[in-house]
C-alpha positions in Angstrom: 3.6 24.6 20.8 4.3 24.9 17.1 7.8 24.3 15.9 9.7 26.8 13.9 12.1 24.2 12.5 11.3 24.1 8.8 12.6 20.5 8.5 10.3 19.2 11.2 7.4 21.0 9.6 8.2 19.3 6.2 8.5 15.9 7.8 5.1 16.3 9.4 3.6 16.5 5.9 4.9 13.1 4.9 3.0 10.0 6.2 5.0 7.5 8.2 5.8 4.1 6.8 6.1 2.8 3.3 3.0 2.6 1.1 3.0 0.1 -1.7 0.5 -0.9 -4.4 -0.4 -4.6 -4.8 -3.2 -6.7 -6.4 -5.3 -8.9 -4.1 -5.2 -12.5 -5.3 -7.1 -14.3 -2.5 -9.0 -13.7 0.7 -8.0 -16.2 3.4 -11.2 -15.9 5.4 -9.4 -15.1 8.7 -9.0 -11.4 8.3 -6.0 -11.6 6.0 -5.5 -11.6 2.2 -2.8 -12.7 -0.2 -1.4 -9.9 -2.3 0.9 -9.9 -5.3 3.4 -7.1 -5.6 4.5 -5.5 -8.8 7.7 -7.6 -8.8 5.7 -10.8 -8.6 6.3 -11.7 -5.0 3.3 -12.7 -2.9 2.7 -11.4 0.7 0.0 -11.9 3.3 -1.6 -8.7 4.6 -4.2 -7.8 7.2 -7.6 -7.0 5.9 -10.2 -9.1 4.0 -12.8 -6.6 2.8 -11.3 -6.2 -0.7 -12.3 -8.7 -3.4 -9.8 -10.6 -5.5 -8.4 -8.8 -8.5 -8.6 -5.3 -7.0 -5.5 -3.1 -6.5 -4.9 -1.8 -3.0 -2.6 0.5 -1.0 -0.7 -1.5 1.7 1.0 0.3 4.6 2.6 -1.4 7.5 1.3 -4.8 6.4 -2.3 -3.7 6.3 -4.7 -2.8 3.5 -5.4 0.9 3.8 -7.6 1.6 0.7 -8.3 0.6 -2.8 -6.0 1.9 -5.6 -7.0 2.9 -9.1 -6.0 0.6 -12.0 -3.7 2.8 -14.0 -1.3 2.0 -16.7 2.3 1.4 -15.5 5.3 2.5 -17.5 8.9 1.8 -16.8 11.5 4.3 -18.1 15.2 3.8 -17.9 17.3 6.9 -17.5 
């Protein structure tokens, strides 16, 4: 049964969990990889199919897909 609550319909469009962009720095060989976040911190994530130096999308501690290498700008308002 479809809901008529517009807020619930809107929430259904947004994926669950936080998605972040990181750069893979090393594959650990056990199904995990080391990733460096934009702020410089290093985390271990699930997934080892991406080679070092590539940017990836990480969601819930797991590599979801490769990310494009785009220019990053920081603007202060």
